[in-house]
N, C-alpha and C positions, 0 to 999 in steps of 0.2 A: 503413495507419495504424490502430492499435488505437483502439477507441472507449473512452469512460470508463464505469466501473461506477458506477451510481447507488447511493447509500447507502440503507439502510433508513430511517434517521432523517435528515430534511433537515439539511444542515450549518448551523451558526450563522454561519459565515463565508463571505463571497464571496472567493475567493482566486485569485491569479494565480501560476503557477509561474515563478520568476525564474531559478534556476540548476539545472543538471543536473550531478550529480557523475559524470561519465563515467569509466568504467574502474574505479571503486571499488565492486565488488560484494561482497555477502556470500557466505558459503559457499553453494554451489549447492543450492537447495531442490529443484530438479528431479531431482537424482541419487537422492534417497530416495523420490520419489513414483512408485509403480508404478501407472499408470493407463492404462486402455484409452481414456479419454475426454479427459483433461486433460493438457496439457504446461505446466509453469511455467518462466519465465525465472529466472535468478539475480536476487534482489532487488537494487535499487539505491536510492541516496539522492538527494533533491533538496531544495530549500528552497521554501517557499511564503510569500507575504506577504499578510496579511489586508487587504482594502480596507475591510471593515466589521466591527467588533467589536460584538456584541450588548450588552455591558456596558462602557461607556466607562471606568469606574473599575477595571476588571479589571487585575490584575498580569500577565496573559497577554501574552507577547511577540507583536507582530504579525508577526514573522519566525520561522518554525519549521521544523524538519526534517520530511521526509516520506519514508515507505517506499513503494516502488513495485515491483510485480511484473506481468509480462505473463502473462495466462492465455489459453491457446490451446486450441481444440477440435481434437483430433487424430482425431476420428471422422467418419463419414459422415452422422451424424444430429444434428439440433438437440437441445439439452437445456437445462434450467434448472439452476443450481447456486447453492449458498450457500458463500461463502468467509468464514472467520473468522481474523483475525490476533489472536493473544493476545500482547500485549507484557508484558515484565516489570513487576511492581508497582513503583510506583503508576501507571505510564504507561497511557494508554487503548489499548484494542485497537480493532478495527473489524470490523463485519460487513457484507457486501454480498451482494446477490442479483441475478442477471441471466439472461437468455436468451442462449445462445451458439450461433450458427448453425454449420453444418459448416465446418471449415477456417478459421474466423475467430478473431480474438483481441481482447482488451480489456485495459485497464490497471486494476489494483487499486491504489488509493492510500490511505494511512493517515497523516494528519498526527499528529505526536507532539510532546510537550513537550521531549523529549530522546531521543537514541539512546544506548544503552549498548553499549560494546565488549565483545566476547567473552562475551556473554550470550545465552541461547537465546530466540528468538522462534518461537512455534509458529504454523503455518499449516494450517488444516483446510479441506478442500474436500469437499463432499457434492454428488453429481450426481443430478439427478432427471429422470424421464421426463415429468413433467407440471408445469404451472404452479401447481398446488395444493401442490406439494412433499410429495406423499404416496407417489409411486412412486420409491423410492430405488434407483438403479442402482449406486452406488458411494460408498464413504466412504474418504477418504484423509487422511493427516496427514504433515507434515514439519516440520523445524526448520531454522533458519538463524541465523547469527551474523554481526555486522559486525566486521571487524578494527579494532584501535585506530587504525591509519593512516586508515581511511575515516571513523571517528568524529571524529578530530581535524580532518580536512579539512572535514567538514560543519559542525562547530562554527565554524570560521573563516568559512565561507560565510554562516552564520546571523549571526555578528557583523558581517560586512561588509554584509550586506543590511539589518540593523538600523541601522547607522551611516548608510547611504545613505538609508534611509527617514526617519530623524530629521533629516537635513540637507536633505531635500526633493528629492533627486536622483531 
């Protein structure tokens, strides 16, 4: 089971993942990534429900879509890496850093306000040989898109989760 990637900036929300959109993946990000160290899964979508919102008067929905990718170490050595998801404007991206042991994997998660269909999401991975992030071993970048069908399905799941949350279920 992959471990979770800790964000650089602590999250403002304590969240629980409610639904996984199984089978609705984006274009494979891994097909474009030529790496001796990292293997990426195809990105997939899930929803997350906030249990705590820092600003109660916020218009932010407590149920939001989340982009997920599994990042695996395909090498025989441990390394540190920085992963950066750049979402289309005005949506937030996400940066994470972690140590990845040989032949292990972890899950990168990025909660979004919305998911855009047929729009490029950029994913950059930089691999480092040290915890100071000064010994760069590799720099890679890829892009992926979510098909309209996957976006419609996650929008339905967000709406359903919001309705359930508001009704107290």
